[in-house]
VODO-540163 format. One record per residue (C-alpha): residue in one letter; x, y, z. Coordinates in nm, 3 decimals, decimal comma, always signed. Layout:
<nodes>
A | X | Y | Z
...
</nodes>
This chain:
<nodes>
M | +0,000 | +0,000 | +0,000
Y | +0,107 | +0,356 | -0,065
T | +0,199 | +0,582 | +0,226
F | +0,145 | +0,954 | +0,177
S | +0,493 | +1,083 | +0,252
P | +0,511 | +1,364 | +0,514
K | +0,719 | +1,578 | +0,277
L | +0,464 | +1,557 | -0,005
K | +0,175 | +1,611 | +0,237
M | +0,349 | +1,918 | +0,379
A | +0,416 | +2,046 | +0,027
A | +0,045 | +2,014 | -0,056
I | -0,055 | +2,197 | +0,262
I | +0,202 | +2,472 | +0,200
L | +0,068 | +2,517 | -0,154
M | -0,287 | +2,551 | -0,022
V | -0,190 | +2,798 | +0,252
L | +0,035 | +2,999 | +0,019
G | -0,240 | +3,001 | -0,242
L | -0,497 | +3,133 | +0,007
I | -0,258 | +3,406 | +0,124
L | -0,175 | +3,519 | -0,230
F | -0,539 | +3,506 | -0,332
G | -0,646 | +3,696 | -0,020
V | -0,392 | +3,973 | -0,080
G | -0,489 | +3,992 | -0,447
F | -0,859 | +4,004 | -0,356
A | -0,799 | +4,288 | -0,108
L | -0,607 | +4,488 | -0,369
N | -0,876 | +4,424 | -0,631
S | -1,174 | +4,512 | -0,410
G | -1,002 | +4,828 | -0,285
N | -1,019 | +4,992 | -0,630
G | -1,339 | +5,154 | -0,752
I | -1,477 | +5,362 | -1,038
D | -1,219 | +5,637 | -0,993
Y | -0,937 | +5,389 | -1,051
V | -1,107 | +5,264 | -1,367
K | -1,152 | +5,617 | -1,505
E | -0,788 | +5,696 | -1,435
E | -0,681 | +5,385 | -1,626
M | -0,917 | +5,474 | -1,912
A | -0,766 | +5,820 | -1,937
A | -0,409 | +5,689 | -1,922
N | -0,457 | +5,401 | -2,170
P | -0,754 | +5,478 | -2,400
E | -0,640 | +5,232 | -2,668
R | -0,634 | +4,945 | -2,416
F | -0,994 | +5,008 | -2,308
F | -1,134 | +5,106 | -2,649
V | -1,221 | +5,451 | -2,515
Q | -1,362 | +5,666 | -2,795
D | -1,338 | +6,041 | -2,836
T | -1,557 | +6,200 | -2,566
A | -1,622 | +6,494 | -2,799
Q | -1,828 | +6,257 | -3,014
H | -1,988 | +6,068 | -2,725
N | -2,171 | +6,207 | -2,424
A | -2,070 | +6,168 | -2,060
A | -2,338 | +5,907 | -1,997
D | -2,182 | +5,677 | -2,257
H | -1,841 | +5,729 | -2,099
D | -1,972 | +5,659 | -1,748
G | -2,159 | +5,351 | -1,870
H | -1,842 | +5,215 | -2,026
A | -1,651 | +5,285 | -1,703
E | -1,912 | +5,097 | -1,500
H | -1,891 | +4,801 | -1,737
L | -1,511 | +4,798 | -1,701
L | -1,545 | +4,814 | -1,322
H | -1,761 | +4,499 | -1,329
Q | -1,497 | +4,329 | -1,541
Y | -1,222 | +4,441 | -1,304
H | -1,406 | +4,296 | -1,005
N | -1,454 | +3,972 | -1,197
K | -1,079 | +3,904 | -1,171
P | -1,088 | +3,703 | -0,842
W | -1,377 | +3,494 | -0,970
A | -1,210 | +3,436 | -1,306
A | -0,882 | +3,337 | -1,139
L | -1,059 | +3,079 | -0,922
F | -1,262 | +2,959 | -1,220
I | -0,949 | +2,901 | -1,432
A | -0,791 | +2,669 | -1,173
A | -1,116 | +2,495 | -1,077
F | -1,224 | +2,444 | -1,439
L | -0,888 | +2,297 | -1,539
M | -0,842 | +2,057 | -1,247
T | -1,206 | +1,945 | -1,238
G | -1,183 | +1,878 | -1,610
V | -0,857 | +1,687 | -1,558
A | -1,025 | +1,461 | -1,301
A | -1,319 | +1,405 | -1,537
A | -1,081 | +1,333 | -1,826
A | -0,902 | +1,077 | -1,604
M | -1,240 | +0,907 | -1,560
F | -1,289 | +0,913 | -1,937
F | -0,941 | +0,777 | -2,008
L | -0,990 | +0,506 | -1,744
A | -1,322 | +0,405 | -1,900
I | -1,160 | +0,382 | -2,244
Q | -0,900 | +0,139 | -2,106
H | -1,174 | -0,084 | -1,964
V | -1,393 | -0,075 | -2,275
A | -1,101 | -0,127 | -2,514
Q | -0,982 | -0,412 | -2,287
A | -0,634 | -0,260 | -2,309
G | -0,372 | -0,474 | -2,142
W | -0,075 | -0,236 | -2,119
S | -0,252 | +0,025 | -1,905
V | -0,392 | -0,193 | -1,625
I | -0,084 | -0,116 | -1,411
V | -0,173 | +0,256 | -1,405
T | -0,551 | +0,231 | -1,368
R | -0,523 | +0,292 | -0,992
V | -0,357 | +0,624 | -1,070
M | -0,654 | +0,720 | -1,289
E | -0,899 | +0,608 | -1,019
A | -0,721 | +0,819 | -0,757
M | -0,735 | +1,125 | -0,983
T | -1,115 | +1,094 | -1,014
T | -1,153 | +1,133 | -0,636
F | -1,092 | +1,507 | -0,680
L | -1,422 | +1,545 | -0,867
P | -1,645 | +1,617 | -0,562
F | -1,406 | +1,888 | -0,445
G | -1,371 | +2,034 | -0,794
A | -1,750 | +2,030 | -0,834
I | -1,789 | +2,236 | -0,516
L | -1,536 | +2,494 | -0,637
M | -1,707 | +2,510 | -0,975
L | -2,053 | +2,552 | -0,822
I | -1,931 | +2,838 | -0,603
V | -1,839 | +3,034 | -0,916
L | -2,139 | +2,923 | -1,122
V | -2,400 | +2,993 | -0,853
A | -2,238 | +3,331 | -0,784
G | -2,288 | +3,412 | -1,151
V | -2,657 | +3,322 | -1,143
L | -2,706 | +3,524 | -0,821
D | -2,538 | +3,825 | -0,985
I | -2,253 | +3,820 | -0,732
N | -2,010 | +3,812 | -1,021
H | -2,069 | +3,938 | -1,376
M | -1,861 | +3,690 | -1,573
W | -2,146 | +3,574 | -1,799
H | -2,290 | +3,903 | -1,919
W | -2,570 | +3,734 | -2,116
M | -2,736 | +3,690 | -1,775
V | -2,818 | +4,064 | -1,768
D | -3,198 | +4,071 | -1,812
D | -3,197 | +4,399 | -2,009
L | -3,011 | +4,234 | -2,294
R | -3,300 | +3,992 | -2,356
N | -3,584 | +4,235 | -2,287
F | -3,758 | +4,363 | -2,602
D | -3,846 | +4,693 | -2,431
S | -3,492 | +4,767 | -2,316
P | -3,270 | +5,012 | -2,507
N | -2,991 | +4,756 | -2,455
F | -3,186 | +4,473 | -2,621
D | -2,960 | +4,225 | -2,799
H | -3,140 | +4,028 | -3,068
F | -2,859 | +3,774 | -3,100
L | -2,872 | +3,683 | -2,729
K | -3,253 | +3,662 | -2,748
T | -3,226 | +3,395 | -3,018
K | -3,000 | +3,193 | -2,784
E | -3,231 | +3,226 | -2,484
P | -3,384 | +2,876 | -2,518
W | -3,036 | +2,743 | -2,432
L | -2,873 | +3,037 | -2,252
N | -3,109 | +3,101 | -1,964
E | -3,012 | +3,094 | -1,597
P | -3,228 | +2,801 | -1,471
G | -3,142 | +2,572 | -1,762
W | -2,775 | +2,670 | -1,752
L | -2,740 | +2,599 | -1,379
I | -2,940 | +2,273 | -1,395
R | -2,726 | +2,147 | -1,681
S | -2,410 | +2,241 | -1,490
I | -2,527 | +2,043 | -1,188
I | -2,606 | +1,745 | -1,413
Y | -2,257 | +1,752 | -1,567
L | -2,081 | +1,771 | -1,231
A | -2,309 | +1,525 | -1,050
G | -2,277 | +1,281 | -1,341
W | -1,898 | +1,295 | -1,334
V | -1,891 | +1,246 | -0,956
G | -2,142 | +0,960 | -0,961
I | -2,004 | +0,769 | -1,259
S | -1,644 | +0,795 | -1,137
W | -1,756 | +0,661 | -0,798
M | -1,924 | +0,366 | -0,971
L | -1,610 | +0,290 | -1,173
R | -1,400 | +0,284 | -0,855
R | -1,659 | +0,071 | -0,677
K | -1,683 | -0,182 | -0,960
S | -1,303 | -0,199 | -0,978
K | -1,286 | -0,269 | -0,604
I | -1,549 | -0,543 | -0,635
L | -1,350 | -0,700 | -0,921
D | -1,039 | -0,698 | -0,701
E | -1,224 | -0,877 | -0,421
N | -1,402 | -1,124 | -0,646
S | -1,247 | -1,166 | -0,990
T | -1,540 | -1,314 | -1,180
E | -1,653 | -1,273 | -1,538
K | -1,977 | -1,109 | -1,420
N | -1,791 | -0,842 | -1,221
Y | -1,553 | -0,777 | -1,509
W | -1,836 | -0,716 | -1,755
S | -2,015 | -0,497 | -1,503
L | -1,705 | -0,274 | -1,494
Y | -1,701 | -0,282 | -1,873
K | -2,064 | -0,162 | -1,893
W | -1,999 | +0,128 | -1,658
G | -1,701 | +0,216 | -1,875
V | -1,934 | +0,249 | -2,174
I | -2,167 | +0,473 | -1,972
A | -1,873 | +0,690 | -1,864
I | -1,749 | +0,734 | -2,221
V | -2,090 | +0,833 | -2,359
F | -2,172 | +1,067 | -2,071
F | -1,835 | +1,241 | -2,070
A | -1,829 | +1,280 | -2,449
L | -2,167 | +1,458 | -2,445
S | -2,135 | +1,647 | -2,117
S | -1,782 | +1,780 | -2,174
M | -1,894 | +1,916 | -2,510
A | -2,201 | +2,089 | -2,364
A | -2,008 | +2,207 | -2,057
S | -1,755 | +2,384 | -2,279
W | -2,042 | +2,571 | -2,448
D | -2,206 | +2,664 | -2,119
W | -1,905 | +2,751 | -1,908
I | -1,652 | +2,890 | -2,156
M | -1,804 | +2,972 | -2,492
S | -2,091 | +3,164 | -2,328
L | -1,836 | +3,402 | -2,176
D | -1,824 | +3,538 | -2,534
P | -2,194 | +3,478 | -2,612
H | -2,190 | +3,629 | -2,962
W | -1,913 | +3,392 | -3,065
Y | -1,946 | +3,027 | -3,158
S | -1,728 | +2,751 | -3,296
T | -1,831 | +2,396 | -3,377
L | -1,477 | +2,282 | -3,294
F | -1,458 | +2,435 | -2,949
G | -1,595 | +2,139 | -2,752
W | -1,333 | +1,904 | -2,895
Y | -1,064 | +2,163 | -2,832
V | -1,155 | +2,187 | -2,462
M | -1,185 | +1,810 | -2,419
V | -0,838 | +1,748 | -2,565
S | -0,695 | +2,019 | -2,339
Y | -0,840 | +1,826 | -2,044
L | -0,700 | +1,498 | -2,176
V | -0,343 | +1,606 | -2,240
T | -0,320 | +1,767 | -1,895
A | -0,467 | +1,455 | -1,734
V | -0,209 | +1,231 | -1,905
A | +0,071 | +1,463 | -1,788
I | -0,049 | +1,428 | -1,428
M | -0,083 | +1,049 | -1,466
I | +0,283 | +1,038 | -1,566
L | +0,392 | +1,243 | -1,266
I | +0,196 | +1,028 | -1,021
A | +0,306 | +0,697 | -1,176
V | +0,673 | +0,802 | -1,172
H | +0,637 | +0,916 | -0,809
L | +0,482 | +0,581 | -0,709
K | +0,759 | +0,391 | -0,885
R | +1,027 | +0,592 | -0,706
Q | +0,851 | +0,519 | -0,377
G | +0,870 | +0,147 | -0,455
V | +0,490 | +0,115 | -0,456
L | +0,452 | +0,050 | -0,827
P | +0,761 | -0,151 | -0,929
E | +0,575 | -0,305 | -1,224
F | +0,560 | +0,035 | -1,393
N | +0,853 | +0,042 | -1,635
D | +0,982 | +0,234 | -1,933
N | +0,740 | +0,049 | -2,162
H | +0,440 | +0,187 | -1,974
L | +0,609 | +0,528 | -1,959
H | +0,664 | +0,512 | -2,335
D | +0,296 | +0,450 | -2,403
L | +0,176 | +0,722 | -2,166
T | +0,421 | +0,965 | -2,325
K | +0,291 | +0,870 | -2,670
Y | -0,050 | +0,991 | -2,553
L | +0,109 | +1,307 | -2,413
F | +0,279 | +1,366 | -2,748
G | -0,023 | +1,271 | -2,958
F | -0,278 | +1,472 | -2,761
S | -0,048 | +1,777 | -2,770
L | -0,040 | +1,758 | -3,149
L | -0,416 | +1,694 | -3,166
W | -0,476 | +2,001 | -2,949
G | -0,254 | +2,204 | -3,183
Y | -0,436 | +2,069 | -3,487
L | -0,775 | +2,167 | -3,343
W | -0,647 | +2,513 | -3,247
L | -0,514 | +2,568 | -3,599
C | -0,830 | +2,437 | -3,768
Q | -1,051 | +2,663 | -3,557
F | -0,828 | +2,964 | -3,622
L | -0,790 | +2,910 | -3,997
L | -1,159 | +2,842 | -4,063
I | -1,264 | +3,155 | -3,876
W | -0,987 | +3,362 | -4,036
Y | -1,079 | +3,243 | -4,386
A | -1,454 | +3,296 | -4,346
N | -1,400 | +3,634 | -4,173
I | -1,753 | +3,640 | -4,028
P | -1,769 | +3,927 | -3,776
E | -1,935 | +3,738 | -3,488
E | -1,668 | +3,466 | -3,520
A | -1,362 | +3,679 | -3,595
V | -1,425 | +3,906 | -3,294
Y | -1,301 | +3,625 | -3,066
F | -0,952 | +3,640 | -3,214
Q | -0,963 | +4,015 | -3,270
Q | -1,001 | +4,083 | -2,897
R | -0,719 | +3,845 | -2,811
E | -0,490 | +3,999 | -3,070
M | -0,558 | +4,355 | -2,947
Q | -0,572 | +4,303 | -2,570
Y | -0,387 | +3,973 | -2,515
D | -0,117 | +3,983 | -2,781
W | +0,140 | +3,930 | -2,501
S | -0,022 | +3,598 | -2,412
Y | -0,241 | +3,437 | -2,675
Y | -0,005 | +3,323 | -2,950
K | +0,298 | +3,275 | -2,727
M | +0,131 | +2,984 | -2,547
L | +0,152 | +2,786 | -2,874
V | +0,526 | +2,752 | -2,820
I | +0,487 | +2,573 | -2,487
N | +0,183 | +2,368 | -2,592
I | +0,285 | +2,254 | -2,942
A | +0,640 | +2,337 | -3,045
I | +0,823 | +2,219 | -2,732
P | +0,630 | +1,888 | -2,690
F | +0,676 | +1,814 | -3,061
L | +1,048 | +1,884 | -3,069
V | +1,133 | +1,714 | -2,740
L | +0,904 | +1,409 | -2,742
I | +0,920 | +1,305 | -3,107
S | +1,202 | +1,059 | -3,034
S | +1,097 | +0,711 | -2,923
S | +1,397 | +0,677 | -2,693
I | +1,321 | +1,011 | -2,523
K | +0,977 | +0,877 | -2,437
R | +1,151 | +0,628 | -2,206
N | +1,362 | +0,890 | -2,030
Y | +1,206 | +0,946 | -1,687
T | +1,374 | +1,281 | -1,627
V | +1,289 | +1,439 | -1,963
V | +0,932 | +1,308 | -1,963
T | +0,873 | +1,431 | -1,607
I | +0,995 | +1,779 | -1,701
M | +0,775 | +1,779 | -2,011
A | +0,474 | +1,675 | -1,804
F | +0,522 | +1,987 | -1,589
V | +0,564 | +2,198 | -1,905
V | +0,237 | +2,066 | -2,051
I | +0,043 | +2,131 | -1,729
I | +0,167 | +2,492 | -1,716
G | +0,094 | +2,534 | -2,086
H | -0,267 | +2,425 | -2,058
W | -0,328 | +2,637 | -1,750
W | -0,208 | +2,922 | -1,970
D | -0,444 | +2,802 | -2,244
V | -0,742 | +2,805 | -2,005
F | -0,636 | +3,155 | -1,895
N | -0,663 | +3,266 | -2,258
Q | -1,003 | +3,098 | -2,292
I | -1,158 | +3,260 | -1,985
M | -0,995 | +3,596 | -1,909
P | -1,083 | +3,796 | -2,224
G | -1,456 | +3,722 | -2,193
A | -1,471 | +3,747 | -1,814
T | -1,241 | +4,042 | -1,740
G | -1,192 | +4,213 | -2,076
P | -0,873 | +4,421 | -2,081
W | -0,787 | +4,350 | -1,716
G | -0,646 | +4,003 | -1,768
N | -0,290 | +3,942 | -1,649
F | -0,090 | +3,701 | -1,436
S | -0,123 | +3,842 | -1,085
L | -0,143 | +3,728 | -0,722
L | -0,501 | +3,618 | -0,786
E | -0,418 | +3,378 | -1,069
F | -0,117 | +3,223 | -0,896
G | -0,294 | +3,210 | -0,560
A | -0,592 | +3,023 | -0,705
L | -0,363 | +2,787 | -0,898
F | -0,148 | +2,704 | -0,592
F | -0,452 | +2,643 | -0,374
V | -0,632 | +2,415 | -0,621
I | -0,313 | +2,226 | -0,714
G | -0,233 | +2,177 | -0,343
L | -0,587 | +2,053 | -0,280
F | -0,563 | +1,820 | -0,581
I | -0,235 | +1,669 | -0,456
F | -0,370 | +1,625 | -0,104
V | -0,697 | +1,461 | -0,214
V | -0,552 | +1,236 | -0,485
M | -0,247 | +1,112 | -0,294
N | -0,458 | +1,056 | +0,017
A | -0,694 | +0,848 | -0,199
M | -0,395 | +0,645 | -0,320
T | -0,332 | +0,534 | +0,040
K | -0,675 | +0,367 | +0,039
L | -0,635 | +0,190 | -0,295
K | -0,442 | -0,125 | -0,371
P | -0,170 | -0,008 | -0,614
Q | -0,196 | -0,327 | -0,821
P | -0,541 | -0,416 | -0,960
K | -0,471 | -0,790 | -0,939
G | -0,837 | -0,880 | -0,982
N | -0,837 | -0,750 | -1,337
P | -0,791 | -1,047 | -1,575
L | -0,556 | -0,836 | -1,788
Y | -0,323 | -0,755 | -1,497
H | -0,065 | -1,018 | -1,592
E | -0,056 | -0,891 | -1,951
S | +0,016 | -0,541 | -1,821
K | +0,282 | -0,669 | -1,581
I | +0,484 | -0,837 | -1,857
Y | +0,403 | -0,575 | -2,122
E | +0,690 | -0,483 | -2,349
Y | +0,667 | -0,228 | -2,629
P | +0,792 | -0,404 | -2,946
F | +0,999 | -0,116 | -3,088
</nodes>
């Protein structure tokens, strides 16, 4: 059995405490600034805030724009928490999905690391709580991240009426949006619990009936995650820019989840091997996991490029505005993250022999995790905070806290799981697995 080392436990606690401190300081600084601060920034940097000539626009327009920017500025703490919670909750759900694929495909090589995937799914209840805090706050108008929730925009009699948002109201309405969100999160929590339970039963009583019961729940997990992750990306992320839409976006988000999840699987599996808990894990298993890390990184890059090129070529205003905002207000961030998410994984991991190098692969796993946190930052910040997005105490504080919580929950769960799933009939195949090249 695995023992949660005091050093790692202390590191997780320090991350959580440090994260709370940084987030608290950042929150205090953010909440201490009001409308006067916003107007000063507008006057100093008109091009950053799209401030138009006041000689052509009355004071009411100027004040209305300042109030809108103030709402976006005060969204920063919520957006920072949402970035970390969205990423790590999605990673835990993707681990459930990846685990289910192994069971349904009856893959032999991966049985050794299925306990790692099961442990990762135990974060889902905690991630769901963090997600619901942000989502419910949006519905209650405590934060203003999803501006389509403003009633005036869907009211025919309002001077601010937005016809485009009115056409989306059958889907984008607060009750339906929140109910769907609860269904996604509750489904992920419940199905992952069933997968762990069925796996435990198979360990205790390795019968054909129990094996096929696990298989059936794997099918359910795949279907539910495939549909819910797609819809969740529309509800939680795409609706931050409600005029924009992309038919590729759901796949893009799901692959971002997957590649980050595989990176974390590698880190945990290597840690367990070094602790002597998972001696069966060898460079053949590492090679296959790294192939997924490499392949999903390229798939993510392919989807990013396809989405960008199709929108660029069509040049439809309600689609192109998504990239226009990021080019004008996030030029320091948006395209640079492609280096860390595509170029570096491609150049470093293309070699088959490198995929067996524990040190290089571990470093690349950290690189990929950072890269996709950066990617989620670029997905959320422009729509939620407008021109105020940057890497500050809030973003790092939220990241440290959620990462620390993830480590604490997952590694504590590992202490309660048998590292080797010996009840699985494919366990022996995984134990002697050798990659043929």
